[in-house]
TORKOL-4160 file (C-alpha; in steps of 0.2 Angstrom, whole numbers, padded with zeros to 4 digits, m for minus):
259
<pt num="1" X="0068" Y="m0030" Z="0051"/>
<pt num="2" X="0054" Y="m0039" Z="0041"/>
<pt num="3" X="0039" Y="m0034" Z="0033"/>
<pt num="4" X="0027" Y="m0048" Z="0031"/>
<pt num="5" X="0017" Y="m0041" Z="0016"/>
<pt num="6" X="0032" Y="m0034" Z="0008"/>
<pt num="7" X="0035" Y="m0040" Z="m0011"/>
<pt num="8" X="0054" Y="m0042" Z="m0005"/>
<pt num="9" X="0057" Y="m0057" Z="0007"/>
<pt num="10" X="0074" Y="m0060" Z="0015"/>
<pt num="11" X="0084" Y="m0076" Z="0010"/>
<pt num="12" X="0099" Y="m0082" Z="0018"/>
<pt num="13" X="0109" Y="m0096" Z="0011"/>
<pt num="14" X="0127" Y="m0102" Z="0008"/>
<pt num="15" X="0130" Y="m0088" Z="m0005"/>
<pt num="16" X="0125" Y="m0074" Z="0006"/>
<pt num="17" X="0109" Y="m0065" Z="0010"/>
<pt num="18" X="0098" Y="m0057" Z="m0001"/>
<pt num="19" X="0080" Y="m0052" Z="m0005"/>
<pt num="20" X="0069" Y="m0060" Z="m0018"/>
<pt num="21" X="0052" Y="m0056" Z="m0025"/>
<pt num="22" X="0044" Y="m0071" Z="m0017"/>
<pt num="23" X="0026" Y="m0070" Z="m0024"/>
<pt num="24" X="0033" Y="m0069" Z="m0042"/>
<pt num="25" X="0045" Y="m0082" Z="m0040"/>
<pt num="26" X="0032" Y="m0094" Z="m0034"/>
<pt num="27" X="0018" Y="m0088" Z="m0046"/>
<pt num="28" X="0030" Y="m0089" Z="m0061"/>
<pt num="29" X="0039" Y="m0105" Z="m0064"/>
<pt num="30" X="0058" Y="m0102" Z="m0069"/>
<pt num="31" X="0058" Y="m0083" Z="m0064"/>
<pt num="32" X="0072" Y="m0076" Z="m0053"/>
<pt num="33" X="0071" Y="m0059" Z="m0046"/>
<pt num="34" X="0078" Y="m0049" Z="m0031"/>
<pt num="35" X="0091" Y="m0038" Z="m0024"/>
<pt num="36" X="0107" Y="m0041" Z="m0015"/>
<pt num="37" X="0111" Y="m0034" Z="0002"/>
<pt num="38" X="0127" Y="m0026" Z="0008"/>
<pt num="39" X="0134" Y="m0043" Z="0013"/>
<pt num="40" X="0128" Y="m0053" Z="m0001"/>
<pt num="41" X="0146" Y="m0054" Z="m0010"/>
<pt num="42" X="0164" Y="m0054" Z="m0005"/>
<pt num="43" X="0174" Y="m0037" Z="m0003"/>
<pt num="44" X="0189" Y="m0031" Z="0007"/>
<pt num="45" X="0185" Y="m0013" Z="0006"/>
<pt num="46" X="0169" Y="m0003" Z="0006"/>
<pt num="47" X="0173" Y="0006" Z="m0009"/>
<pt num="48" X="0178" Y="m0010" Z="m0020"/>
<pt num="49" X="0164" Y="m0020" Z="m0030"/>
<pt num="50" X="0158" Y="m0036" Z="m0023"/>
<pt num="51" X="0163" Y="m0053" Z="m0030"/>
<pt num="52" X="0145" Y="m0058" Z="m0033"/>
<pt num="53" X="0150" Y="m0074" Z="m0044"/>
<pt num="54" X="0146" Y="m0087" Z="m0030"/>
<pt num="55" X="0131" Y="m0077" Z="m0026"/>
<pt num="56" X="0123" Y="m0076" Z="m0043"/>
<pt num="57" X="0128" Y="m0094" Z="m0048"/>
<pt num="58" X="0118" Y="m0100" Z="m0032"/>
<pt num="59" X="0102" Y="m0092" Z="m0038"/>
<pt num="60" X="0101" Y="m0103" Z="m0054"/>
<pt num="61" X="0108" Y="m0092" Z="m0069"/>
<pt num="62" X="0127" Y="m0094" Z="m0073"/>
<pt num="63" X="0136" Y="m0078" Z="m0070"/>
<pt num="64" X="0143" Y="m0078" Z="m0088"/>
<pt num="65" X="0125" Y="m0073" Z="m0093"/>
<pt num="66" X="0124" Y="m0057" Z="m0084"/>
<pt num="67" X="0119" Y="m0042" Z="m0093"/>
<pt num="68" X="0122" Y="m0024" Z="m0088"/>
<pt num="69" X="0124" Y="m0007" Z="m0092"/>
<pt num="70" X="0133" Y="0010" Z="m0089"/>
<pt num="71" X="0120" Y="0019" Z="m0080"/>
<pt num="72" X="0120" Y="0038" Z="m0083"/>
<pt num="73" X="0103" Y="0043" Z="m0074"/>
<pt num="74" X="0093" Y="0044" Z="m0091"/>
<pt num="75" X="0080" Y="0034" Z="m0099"/>
<pt num="76" X="0088" Y="0024" Z="m0113"/>
<pt num="77" X="0082" Y="0006" Z="m0114"/>
<pt num="78" X="0092" Y="m0009" Z="m0121"/>
<pt num="79" X="0084" Y="m0025" Z="m0127"/>
<pt num="80" X="0095" Y="m0039" Z="m0122"/>
<pt num="81" X="0096" Y="m0055" Z="m0133"/>
<pt num="82" X="0108" Y="m0070" Z="m0132"/>
<pt num="83" X="0119" Y="m0062" Z="m0146"/>
<pt num="84" X="0121" Y="m0047" Z="m0135"/>
<pt num="85" X="0138" Y="m0045" Z="m0126"/>
<pt num="86" X="0138" Y="m0052" Z="m0109"/>
<pt num="87" X="0148" Y="m0047" Z="m0093"/>
<pt num="88" X="0152" Y="m0029" Z="m0099"/>
<pt num="89" X="0141" Y="m0013" Z="m0100"/>
<pt num="90" X="0130" Y="m0015" Z="m0115"/>
<pt num="91" X="0131" Y="0005" Z="m0117"/>
<pt num="92" X="0125" Y="0021" Z="m0108"/>
<pt num="93" X="0106" Y="0015" Z="m0104"/>
<pt num="94" X="0097" Y="0013" Z="m0087"/>
<pt num="95" X="0083" Y="0001" Z="m0092"/>
<pt num="96" X="0085" Y="m0017" Z="m0099"/>
<pt num="97" X="0071" Y="m0029" Z="m0106"/>
<pt num="98" X="0072" Y="m0047" Z="m0113"/>
<pt num="99" X="0060" Y="m0061" Z="m0118"/>
<pt num="100" X="0074" Y="m0074" Z="m0118"/>
<pt num="101" X="0078" Y="m0086" Z="m0105"/>
<pt num="102" X="0095" Y="m0089" Z="m0098"/>
<pt num="103" X="0099" Y="m0070" Z="m0097"/>
<pt num="104" X="0101" Y="m0062" Z="m0081"/>
<pt num="105" X="0096" Y="m0043" Z="m0082"/>
<pt num="106" X="0107" Y="m0034" Z="m0068"/>
<pt num="107" X="0108" Y="m0015" Z="m0062"/>
<pt num="108" X="0117" Y="m0007" Z="m0047"/>
<pt num="109" X="0108" Y="0004" Z="m0033"/>
<pt num="110" X="0113" Y="0013" Z="m0018"/>
<pt num="111" X="0098" Y="0025" Z="m0015"/>
<pt num="112" X="0090" Y="0026" Z="m0033"/>
<pt num="113" X="0073" Y="0016" Z="m0036"/>
<pt num="114" X="0074" Y="m0001" Z="m0044"/>
<pt num="115" X="0060" Y="m0005" Z="m0055"/>
<pt num="116" X="0055" Y="m0022" Z="m0060"/>
<pt num="117" X="0043" Y="m0026" Z="m0074"/>
<pt num="118" X="0035" Y="m0043" Z="m0079"/>
<pt num="119" X="0023" Y="m0047" Z="m0093"/>
<pt num="120" X="0018" Y="m0064" Z="m0088"/>
<pt num="121" X="0008" Y="m0066" Z="m0105"/>
<pt num="122" X="0022" Y="m0063" Z="m0117"/>
<pt num="123" X="0035" Y="m0069" Z="m0103"/>
<pt num="124" X="0045" Y="m0052" Z="m0106"/>
<pt num="125" X="0054" Y="m0044" Z="m0091"/>
<pt num="126" X="0062" Y="m0028" Z="m0088"/>
<pt num="127" X="0074" Y="m0019" Z="m0075"/>
<pt num="128" X="0076" Y="m0001" Z="m0073"/>
<pt num="129" X="0087" Y="0011" Z="m0063"/>
<pt num="130" X="0078" Y="0028" Z="m0058"/>
<pt num="131" X="0086" Y="0041" Z="m0047"/>
<pt num="132" X="0076" Y="0057" Z="m0046"/>
<pt num="133" X="0082" Y="0062" Z="m0064"/>
<pt num="134" X="0077" Y="0047" Z="m0072"/>
<pt num="135" X="0061" Y="0047" Z="m0062"/>
<pt num="136" X="0056" Y="0065" Z="m0068"/>
<pt num="137" X="0062" Y="0060" Z="m0086"/>
<pt num="138" X="0049" Y="0046" Z="m0086"/>
<pt num="139" X="0060" Y="0031" Z="m0085"/>
<pt num="140" X="0045" Y="0020" Z="m0078"/>
<pt num="141" X="0035" Y="0026" Z="m0093"/>
<pt num="142" X="0048" Y="0022" Z="m0106"/>
<pt num="143" X="0050" Y="0004" Z="m0099"/>
<pt num="144" X="0030" Y="0001" Z="m0101"/>
<pt num="145" X="0032" Y="0009" Z="m0120"/>
<pt num="146" X="0047" Y="m0001" Z="m0125"/>
<pt num="147" X="0037" Y="m0017" Z="m0119"/>
<pt num="148" X="0023" Y="m0012" Z="m0129"/>
<pt num="149" X="0033" Y="m0008" Z="m0145"/>
<pt num="150" X="0045" Y="m0021" Z="m0145"/>
<pt num="151" X="0034" Y="m0037" Z="m0138"/>
<pt num="152" X="0016" Y="m0030" Z="m0140"/>
<pt num="153" X="0014" Y="m0031" Z="m0121"/>
<pt num="154" X="m0003" Y="m0023" Z="m0115"/>
<pt num="155" X="0000" Y="m0011" Z="m0100"/>
<pt num="156" X="m0015" Y="m0018" Z="m0091"/>
<pt num="157" X="m0006" Y="m0036" Z="m0092"/>
<pt num="158" X="0011" Y="m0028" Z="m0085"/>
<pt num="159" X="0015" Y="m0031" Z="m0067"/>
<pt num="160" X="0028" Y="m0020" Z="m0057"/>
<pt num="161" X="0038" Y="m0021" Z="m0041"/>
<pt num="162" X="0046" Y="m0004" Z="m0034"/>
<pt num="163" X="0062" Y="m0009" Z="m0024"/>
<pt num="164" X="0071" Y="m0003" Z="m0010"/>
<pt num="165" X="0077" Y="0014" Z="m0011"/>
<pt num="166" X="0079" Y="0029" Z="0000"/>
<pt num="167" X="0062" Y="0034" Z="0007"/>
<pt num="168" X="0052" Y="0050" Z="0010"/>
<pt num="169" X="0058" Y="0049" Z="0028"/>
<pt num="170" X="0076" Y="0053" Z="0023"/>
<pt num="171" X="0076" Y="0060" Z="0006"/>
<pt num="172" X="0078" Y="0079" Z="0008"/>
<pt num="173" X="0078" Y="0088" Z="m0010"/>
<pt num="174" X="0080" Y="0106" Z="m0017"/>
<pt num="175" X="0067" Y="0117" Z="m0025"/>
<pt num="176" X="0075" Y="0111" Z="m0042"/>
<pt num="177" X="0070" Y="0093" Z="m0039"/>
<pt num="178" X="0053" Y="0097" Z="m0033"/>
<pt num="179" X="0049" Y="0108" Z="m0048"/>
<pt num="180" X="0055" Y="0093" Z="m0059"/>
<pt num="181" X="0043" Y="0082" Z="m0051"/>
<pt num="182" X="0029" Y="0095" Z="m0054"/>
<pt num="183" X="0033" Y="0094" Z="m0072"/>
<pt num="184" X="0028" Y="0076" Z="m0074"/>
<pt num="185" X="0015" Y="0074" Z="m0061"/>
<pt num="186" X="0007" Y="0093" Z="m0058"/>
<pt num="187" X="0001" Y="0092" Z="m0042"/>
<pt num="188" X="m0008" Y="0075" Z="m0041"/>
<pt num="189" X="m0008" Y="0068" Z="m0024"/>
<pt num="190" X="0006" Y="0080" Z="m0018"/>
<pt num="191" X="0003" Y="0075" Z="m0001"/>
<pt num="192" X="0010" Y="0058" Z="m0003"/>
<pt num="193" X="0026" Y="0063" Z="m0012"/>
<pt num="194" X="0031" Y="0080" Z="m0006"/>
<pt num="195" X="0031" Y="0086" Z="0013"/>
<pt num="196" X="0038" Y="0104" Z="0019"/>
<pt num="197" X="0051" Y="0104" Z="0033"/>
<pt num="198" X="0053" Y="0119" Z="0045"/>
<pt num="199" X="0070" Y="0125" Z="0036"/>
<pt num="200" X="0060" Y="0127" Z="0020"/>
<pt num="201" X="0066" Y="0110" Z="0012"/>
<pt num="202" X="0055" Y="0096" Z="0005"/>
<pt num="203" X="0055" Y="0077" Z="0007"/>
<pt num="204" X="0049" Y="0068" Z="m0008"/>
<pt num="205" X="0044" Y="0050" Z="m0010"/>
<pt num="206" X="0052" Y="0043" Z="m0026"/>
<pt num="207" X="0044" Y="0026" Z="m0024"/>
<pt num="208" X="0027" Y="0034" Z="m0024"/>
<pt num="209" X="0032" Y="0045" Z="m0039"/>
<pt num="210" X="0036" Y="0030" Z="m0050"/>
<pt num="211" X="0020" Y="0022" Z="m0043"/>
<pt num="212" X="0009" Y="0036" Z="m0049"/>
<pt num="213" X="0019" Y="0037" Z="m0066"/>
<pt num="214" X="0015" Y="0018" Z="m0068"/>
<pt num="215" X="m0004" Y="0021" Z="m0065"/>
<pt num="216" X="m0003" Y="0035" Z="m0078"/>
<pt num="217" X="0005" Y="0023" Z="m0091"/>
<pt num="218" X="m0009" Y="0010" Z="m0089"/>
<pt num="219" X="m0003" Y="m0003" Z="m0075"/>
<pt num="220" X="m0017" Y="m0007" Z="m0065"/>
<pt num="221" X="m0017" Y="m0004" Z="m0046"/>
<pt num="222" X="m0017" Y="m0021" Z="m0041"/>
<pt num="223" X="m0003" Y="m0026" Z="m0052"/>
<pt num="224" X="0009" Y="m0014" Z="m0044"/>
<pt num="225" X="0018" Y="m0018" Z="m0027"/>
<pt num="226" X="0030" Y="m0005" Z="m0017"/>
<pt num="227" X="0043" Y="m0011" Z="m0004"/>
<pt num="228" X="0042" Y="m0003" Z="0013"/>
<pt num="229" X="0062" Y="m0004" Z="0015"/>
<pt num="230" X="0072" Y="0013" Z="0015"/>
<pt num="231" X="0091" Y="0010" Z="0010"/>
<pt num="232" X="0095" Y="0024" Z="0022"/>
<pt num="233" X="0084" Y="0019" Z="0037"/>
<pt num="234" X="0089" Y="0001" Z="0035"/>
<pt num="235" X="0108" Y="0005" Z="0032"/>
<pt num="236" X="0114" Y="m0012" Z="0040"/>
<pt num="237" X="0105" Y="m0020" Z="0026"/>
<pt num="238" X="0108" Y="m0009" Z="0011"/>
<pt num="239" X="0121" Y="0003" Z="0005"/>
<pt num="240" X="0115" Y="0021" Z="0004"/>
<pt num="241" X="0124" Y="0035" Z="m0005"/>
<pt num="242" X="0117" Y="0049" Z="0006"/>
<pt num="243" X="0118" Y="0041" Z="0022"/>
<pt num="244" X="0136" Y="0036" Z="0019"/>
<pt num="245" X="0140" Y="0053" Z="0011"/>
<pt num="246" X="0146" Y="0045" Z="m0006"/>
<pt num="247" X="0158" Y="0032" Z="0000"/>
<pt num="248" X="0149" Y="0017" Z="m0002"/>
<pt num="249" X="0146" Y="0001" Z="m0011"/>
<pt num="250" X="0131" Y="m0004" Z="m0022"/>
<pt num="251" X="0116" Y="m0016" Z="m0022"/>
<pt num="252" X="0114" Y="m0027" Z="m0037"/>
<pt num="253" X="0096" Y="m0030" Z="m0043"/>
<pt num="254" X="0094" Y="m0045" Z="m0054"/>
<pt num="255" X="0080" Y="m0052" Z="m0064"/>
<pt num="256" X="0079" Y="m0067" Z="m0078"/>
<pt num="257" X="0070" Y="m0082" Z="m0082"/>
<pt num="258" X="0079" Y="m0099" Z="m0080"/>
<pt num="259" X="0081" Y="m0110" Z="m0096"/>
């Protein structure tokens, strides 16, 4: 399945298939951004990590320049520089930002929401992991403020893309989750993120919730793009923690500037 207007477009080459943010890569020279699929790497078992080295080397940044974090569903953000440790978790954090070329920001996903940020004026990029806990703790807002505080980015100059995650079609949640969403959004456009089911449960739209948060933080509406892909519905393309009942792999989202 292909969504013509989707920010993520499918690419298949010798390193394996992946999705890339085509418009950004065409518009901003040297930028690399996208997310892998469940067949992008090499792994003999579903619960073993994929060997992503050939894949990453093919996209234009050496695998030795990878940066990653120990994701804990929080809102800590790390500023990554060339003197930061590479190829090992930088600590417990769910957001990474850099302004330096030759560094590849990465994060792992299997239903949670990948958030990509770009300030083309300052050449600052950011990548964040937002499950429901990170979303209601305002992970998106924290990324905007860190870009503003550390790099003098202006919210109205920041661009954002919201990546493949579990969609409202498949994400049934408890009252606890709904109440947590209310705490950050109140009843703003509730019809777009919260629908009732006959059994009393709700489905929520994590992508749209992050979209609304970004708007509240000052990112302009036409600077935000949202994917149409649901990791649970398109399970042949993506890993889905919920669909596969916890026994699954992970997609790797990536973003960097080529040197």
